[in-house]
C-alpha positions, 0 to 999 in steps of 0.5 A: 543823502538828499539834495534839492537842486533848483535851476532858475531861468527867465522863462522856467524854474525847475526843481529836482530832488536827488536821493543818493544821487538818483532823480526821484522828483521833478517839478517846474513852474513858468512865470505866468503858470498859476497852480490850479490844484489846491486852489479854492473858488467860489463857483456857480452850477451851470449844468446838472447831469442826473444820469451821471450823478454830477454837475459842471461848475463855472469857476472862471477858467476856460472850461467848466470844472466837474463836480461828482456827487461824492464830492458834495456828500459829507467828507466823513463816511460815517455821515454819508447816507447809505444810499446816495441821493440824486444829485438834483437834490443837492445842486441846482443851476445857478447855485453857488458852492465853495470848491477846491480843485483836485485835479488840473484841467487836462486836454479837453477836460476841465478841472475836477473839483470838491466841496471838501476843503483841505489846506496843507500846512507844514505838519498837518492838512487842515480840514475846516469842516471834516470833524475827524482826525487822521494820521499818516499811514507812513507813521507806523509807530503806534505810540507816536500815532497816539501822541500826535492824535492826542496833540490834534484832538487837544487843539481842534475846535468843534467841527474841525478836522486835520490830517497829521503829516508824516513830517510831524513825527517828533514835533511838539505841541507848540509846533502843531498848534502854530501850524494849526493856527496859521491854517485856521487864520488862512481859512478865515481869510478865505471865508471873508473873501467868500462873503464879498466875492461874486461867482465865479471868483478865486478865493485862495491859490496854493503856494508857488513853486519855491514856498511849496518846496519849503513846505512839502519837500524840504525836510530834515533829511535833505542835506543840501539845497543848490540854487543858481540865481542870486535873488532866488537864493536869498529868498530861499534863505529867508523862507528857511530861516523862518521855518528853521534857523539851523537850515541856513548852512545847507543852502548853497549858491551855484555860480560855476560855468557848467550848468547846475543841472549838468553838474549834478547829472539831472539833465541826463536823468531827465532825458533817460527817465521820461522815455517810453523804453527804460533800460535797467542796469542788468540788461532788462528793460521797461516799456511804459505806456500811458492811456487816458484810463491807466498806465501799463508797464511791461517788464522784459528780460532784454539782454540779460540772460542770467547764470543759473536757471530761468526762474532765477533769471526772471526773478532777478529782472522782476526784483530790479524792476520792482525797485526801479518802477516806484522811482519812475512813477514818483518822478513822472508823477504817474497817477491813477491806476497802474498795471505792471506786467512782470515776467511770469514767475512759477514760484509763489515765494518769488511773487511775494518777494517782488510784491514786497519790494514794490511795497517797501519802495513806494513808502518813499513816495509823498503821494499815497500809493497802494499795492493792490496785488496780483490779478488772476492774469498775473499782473500787479495792480496798484494805484497812485493818488491824483494830486 
């Protein structure tokens, strides 16, 4: 059972997604907080760095954005040159580009931007200049993959591209076509603003928290949506009514004395899940350390002593950790390179079983997560896409 809990306060809106009563996703928005990732700008090149094959772009934020050469080359790999040209051939100081933020400013670093524009919709991600079709890897039924690909092909204009999202499974041609047309209209609005704007300028801002939840999180398997603010409750009903009239009965207004997050155990889960040391039910524990380059997770037996032999004991702990780690990565929105130091196992079959558990668990994650495999030092290497 999935439940979406939305707690509204004057200074902060918080959203928590529960699966079988466990917290798996958490998002927040402050009233003056504007979403940067996904937003599109007219930017001006202010510095070109040949030694880094990159450029700095003024998009109107406090710090200049970073544009790497791969984000200037064609998005389709088949159209990219085999040898990358010097970035000085592609960009010069004063030149303007339409760019999209792929990574928010963080610390001393500015935003990361790309010229590969993509706009997510309900069923597809629209790429106005990509000229290819991709199907979500989580759609694993080949007949459905082919059906959705044919629907997309039949509705695209020359030069357009799309990624068909996982939620599109079972959708008919009308739903795909309507989603595509809405995104195409939005793109034409962006182009119209480009013609009138002077760099730096924002051309498009990704959705605020509430409509973003409707677009990305609320799927048919979400049984309940709870809100504690009457105005937001009415807004949510309006948004869902436009998407699916049958959703009306699943949205509920919460007006009890006990705080909403406390009622559903979200506060306790948040306090537990963001610590450095995370205890597992068996008595083992995880240590999670995040650096600028990567995240390292150490698995320990802790208080668990087992009952059969050492190999079985460490395998039990590792299997429990393999089930819990993907949930924590998803909840904490951990991104980039992730290294997991499981307790050493002698049996290759046990190592394969633990990695298979991780592979199955990450399939629930909306962000692309890849299990790379075991390193020579016995560490499990994985990546989670930055969003």
